[in-house]
Residue, then its C-alpha position, 0 to 999 in steps of 0.5 A: m467519514p460517517r457518510a463514506v459508505e453511502l457516498a461510495r455506493q452512490r458512485g457504484i462501489d459495492i461495499r460489504f462488511v464481513e465479520e469472520e470467526g477465528p484467529s487474525p491472519i496477522h495475530h492481532p485482535n484489532t485486525a481488518v482485511l480490505e479487498v479491493e478489485n476491479d476487472q483487472h486487479v485484486v488488492e488485499l490489504t491487512a492492517c491493525s489498530i495500534g492505538g491512539g487512532s493509528i493503524e499499521i499495514r502489516q501486509f498487502v497482496i498485489d498481483n499475487i505478490t505478498v508485501q510485508p512493510a516493516g512497521p507504521l506508515p508512511i510507505i511508498v509502493y511502486i508496481d514495476r509493470g513489465k519489469q522496467h527496472p530503470n524506472a525502479v532504479e530512478l525512483t530509488g534515487v529520487v526517494e533517497k533524496i526527498a523521502p529518506f527510507y530505512r528499508k526497501q524491499s524488491l519482490k519479484g513476480p512473474v509479470n510485475d515486480i513490486y518495490e516497497f519503501d518504508i519511509k522515515n518521516y511523513m511526506s509533505a503533500a508536495t513531495i507525494q505529488q512530485i513522486e506520483k507525477q514523475f512515476k506511474d504506478v506509485i502509491c504513497l501511503 
């Protein structure tokens, strides 16, 4: 990924690196905070290096809802826009069958709800594709 910043800028993506003073917001020495925004949304993701080339997402904020995953990847995030709860129930059933999880969080917001699943094992590309095709507003990490 040595050319990632250059390629992003060629596509009109504004990237800035800001080193901040003070303690880590997640109390870890190797912390990175990534803020991504467009005209409609801002997402903030806080992660840390846990060694061996691995990272752990400690928290992220979507639509002003803070989510704190249980540990390392993989995770599935479903943004229930407009609170269409039957979709969330259906997604839970599908995930239980094809990507077993050890913890699920349901976080309520004023407009949207967020469901976060801490998955037991890495998912195949086919499994990720199946979930993302079946459910709009799903993020598989």
